[in-house]
C-alpha positions in Angstrom: 102.8 101.0 132.7 102.0 104.0 129.9 99.8 103.4 126.6 101.5 106.4 124.8 102.8 104.0 122.1 99.6 102.6 121.4 97.5 106.2 121.3 100.6 106.7 119.0 99.5 104.0 116.7 96.0 105.4 116.4 96.7 108.4 115.6 99.6 107.6 112.7 96.7 104.9 111.4 94.0 107.9 111.9 96.4 110.2 109.7 97.3 107.7 107.0 93.6 107.6 106.4 93.0 110.9 106.2 96.0 111.3 103.7 94.8 108.6 101.5 91.2 109.6 101.3 92.4 113.1 100.0 94.7 111.8 97.4 91.8 111.1 94.8 92.8 112.4 91.2 89.7 113.5 89.2 89.9 112.9 85.0 88.1 114.1 82.1 87.7 111.4 79.5 87.2 112.6 75.8 86.7 110.0 73.1 88.3 111.6 70.0 85.9 109.4 67.7 82.3 110.0 69.0 83.3 113.4 70.7 81.9 111.9 74.1 83.0 113.3 77.1 83.3 111.4 80.4 84.4 112.1 84.2 85.7 109.8 86.4 87.9 109.6 89.7 89.3 106.2 88.7 90.7 104.5 85.6 92.3 101.3 84.7 94.2 101.0 81.8 93.8 97.8 79.6 95.5 95.8 77.3 95.8 97.5 73.7 95.7 101.0 75.7 92.0 101.1 76.3 90.9 102.5 79.6 88.2 101.3 81.5 86.1 103.5 84.1 82.6 104.6 86.0 81.2 107.8 84.7 80.1 109.9 86.9 77.8 111.0 85.0 75.4 108.2 84.3 77.1 105.8 86.8 77.6 103.0 83.8 81.1 101.3 83.2 82.8 102.7 80.0 85.7 101.3 78.0 87.0 103.8 75.6 89.8 102.1 72.8 91.5 105.6 72.0 90.7 108.8 74.5 92.2 112.0 75.4 92.3 112.1 79.5 93.3 115.2 81.2 93.7 115.6 85.1 90.8 118.1 86.5 90.3 119.8 90.0 87.8 118.4 92.1 86.0 121.3 92.0 85.6 121.2 88.1 84.9 117.4 88.5 81.9 118.0 90.9 81.1 121.0 88.6 80.8 119.0 85.7 79.3 115.7 86.7 76.1 117.1 87.5 75.9 118.8 84.6 73.2 117.4 81.7 74.6 115.3 79.2 74.1 117.6 76.1 71.8 116.7 73.6 73.2 115.2 70.3 72.8 116.2 66.6 70.4 114.1 64.7 72.4 111.7 62.6 71.3 112.0 58.3 69.1 109.1 57.1 70.7 106.7 54.8 69.0 106.9 51.3 
């Protein structure tokens, strides 16, 4: 009795797991209203066109109503997610 079919099954399962892990898509999401830029590796589109994701820089869940989404490389994602967030210009006081 041979066990080759069982070994072949393990090899196929391991191969599928490795391939699935390497198929992540990385995104740059910009909110055109505020100018804020976010980075994420997973997006969920909500009713009405909004997107929800976990921001890679802050680790917080973000929902953006209108967004410009661009797929980026893994290298760019890893570089951008560790950059400090840019300082914002102070807004003018209302008189």
